[in-house]
N, C-alpha and C positions, 0 to 999 in steps of 0.2 A: 504494500500500500504506500502511496505517496503521501507526504506531509504537506502537499500543496494547499495553500489557504489556511492551514492550521496556525494557531498563534501559540508560540512557546515563550514562556517567562523563564529566563535562565539567569540564575544568580552567578556572579563571578565570571561573566562571559567575555570579559575584556581580552583574556589570553588563555593559553593552555587548553585543558580539556573542555572547559565551558565554551570557549570560542570554537573549538573543533566540532562540538555538537551543533552549535549554531550554524557553522558553515555548511555542514552536511545537510541540515534541514533547509538551508537557503537554496541549495541545488534543486530542491523540489518546488521552490517558490513559496516557502513558508514565511510567516511573519515572526520576527524575533524581537523580544523585549530584552535588552541588555541591561540587567539590573546589577550594577557594580559600582565600586567607589572611585575608580581612577578617572577623574575629570581632567586633571592636568598631568603632563608627562612626569613619570617617576624616574629618578636616577638609576634605579636597579631593576625596574620592571618595564617590559616593553608594552607600548600601546596605551590607548585610553578608550573609553566607551565610544568616542567619536571615530577613532581609527577602526575599531572593531565594526562599527556600523557601516563604514565605507566598504570594508571587506565583505560583509554580509550582503550588501546590496550589489556589489560587483559579482558575487556568486549567484545572484538570481533571486535573492529574498528581499523582504521589506524589513527595515530595522527601526527600532525606537530606543535610542540610548537614554537611560534613566540613572541619575546619580542615587545610588542606594547603599546604605549601610544596613545589613540585615539585622543588626542589633536594635535598630530603631523601628518601632511599630508605626510611627508616623511616616517615616520614609518609605517603608514597604507598602503601606496603604496608599500613599500618594502614587507610587509607581504602578500598583495594581489598577488604581482609578485611571491613570493615564493610558495604560494598556487597553483597558475596556473602552475608553472613549475613542482611542485611536484606531483600534482593530476590531472592536465590536464584541470582544470576549476573550477568554483564555481557555485553551484546550489542553495545554501541557505545561506542567511545572517541572523544571529541572533544578534540584537543589545541589549545586556544585560548589558554592562558596564555602571555604573552609580555612581554618587557622591551624597551624601545625607547629609543634615543638616537642619532638619525640625524645625527651630526656627523663632522667630518673627523678624520684620524689624530692630528693634534697636539692636538686639543681633547678627545678622549674619554679620561677617566680609566681606568686599568686596572681599577679596582674596578668601574666600569660595564661595561667590556668583559667581565669575568668574569661579571657578573650576566646580561648578555644571552646569553652562551653557556651558562651554567648553567641558565637558565630555558628558553630557546628550544630549543636543540639537545639538550642533555643531558636536560632535563626531559621533552621529547617522547619521546626514546628510552626513558627510564626508565619513563614511563607505559605505553608500548607493551609493553615487556618484562614489566612486572608484571601488566598486564591480559591478556596473551597466553594464559595457561593457561585463562582463563575464556572468552575469545573463541573459543578452539578448541572449546568445548562448545556454542556458540550456533549455531543454524540461520540466523541473520541477522546475521553478524558484520561490522562496519564499523569502520575507523579513518578519521577525517577530521581532517586537520591544517589549521589556518587559516594557510596559508603560500602564497607566491607561485609562479608558474610559474618553472621553472629557465631563465630567459633570461640566458644567460652573456654579457652585454654590458657593456662598460666603463662606460657611462653609469649603470648601476645600482650599480656598485661605487665609482666614483671619489669621489662626495660623502660616502659613509659606509660605508667598507670593513667596519668592525667589525659594524655592524648588519646589513648585507647578508649577511655570512657566517653570522651567527647565524640569520637567517630562512631562508636557503637550506639551512642544516643541517636544518631541519624538513622542507623539501621533498625533500631527499636521503633522509630516512627514508621518505617516501612512495614514491620511486622504488625503493628497496631492498626495502621491505616488500611492495610489490605483487608483485614477483617471488618473494620468499621465501615469502609466505603464499598465493600463488594456488592451489596444489594443496590447501591446507587450507580453501579457500572463504572466506577472510577478505579483504575488500576494503580497499584503502588508497588514499585519494584526498586531494587538496588542494583548498581553496577560497579564493579571494582576491577582494576587491572591486575593481571597475574604478575606482570613485570613492571618495573618502574617506567614512568612516562616522562618524556623530556619536557618538563615544565620549569617555570621559574623557581618553584619550591625545591625541586631536585637540584637545580643549578646553584641556588643560594644557600640552601639549608642542609642538603643531604649528600654532599660529596662533589659538587662542582663538575668540571669537564669530564672527569673520569667516569662518573656514574651516568652522565648525559650520553656518553658514547655507548653505554651498555643498556640504553633505554629504547623504548619504542616511541614513534611519533604520536602526538596527540590525536591524529586522524584515525588511529586504530580504535580509540575509545569513541570517536565520533561516529564511525561506521557501526560499532556494536550498539551504541545508544540508538542509532537510527533504526536498526532492526527491531529493538525492543519497542520503541515508540510507534512502529508501524503495525504492531500486533493488535488484535482485537482486545480492548481493555477488559471485556467481560471474561475472556479466556486466559489472559496472561497477567496474573497478579500474584503478589506475595512471594516473588522469586528473588533470590540473592545471586544475581548473575556474575560470572567472571568473564572478562572480555574474550579470552581465547575460546571458551565454550560457545559463546554467542556467535562468534565469527564462523566457527565450524557449522553451527546450525544454519547460518546464513549461506553456507556452501563454499566458504573460503578455507582452503587447506594450506596454502603457501603464504606465510606471513613475512617473508623476507623483505619485501618492499617497504614494510612499515618500520623496520629497524633503522635507527639513526646511523649505525655503523654495522652492516651485516657481518663484518669479520669478527666482531666482539661477541662474547657470551653475554646473554641478557641477565640483568640483575633482577632477582625476585623482589616483589613488593611486600609490604607488611601484610599480615593477616591471612595469607593463602599459602 
């Protein structure tokens, strides 16, 4: 199924995975609300909501850049209202915005702890809550959280309890919403990469150029998300998808072209 004329509200769509999902939807002629913070160029982060909008429109979509901090109920509500006024509704919510600091208990500052939980868990819940009245009116309603499978194993918590709790909070929203919204025909799913993805977080926080070389391009997640969002929401809900598995279901077996450097061994991501 094509996402033509569908309206996607994507948090953190300025760059990385969020933008890749937006660009893939744009190829179908979708409408994309870029709900992100970067209005002015950042010294360490590429792009702004306006440059992302230009790329989305060049790819064939329609873009609405909105300055949004997902910690702010007022900012999210204003962006939702803008989206509905501009495009007539919201069909798909992609909760991609996330804060990361995978360090141990002694090292993590409480300010950073609060940021991760405010953006990841609370921000995801808030966007779901405020988009819900419009998703209920859509005939193709999806929520997709970029969050991991709920693998409750010590090894995923011990090195970075604060970060894991914040990411698993996003996944618990999927588990709950799938059940809560099933009778309303609204799908709720999660998508997570099996390997690291070449994003600003990987570059700046998790190993720099060395890990970037061992990562896949964000377009891999963009294609996987497109397959999920193209499914019948009444039939495809409550899943914790991993990108490789999705791509195989979509009929893709050779992933070589998605590697940043095909000569390097890929680095595994957290939680899988």
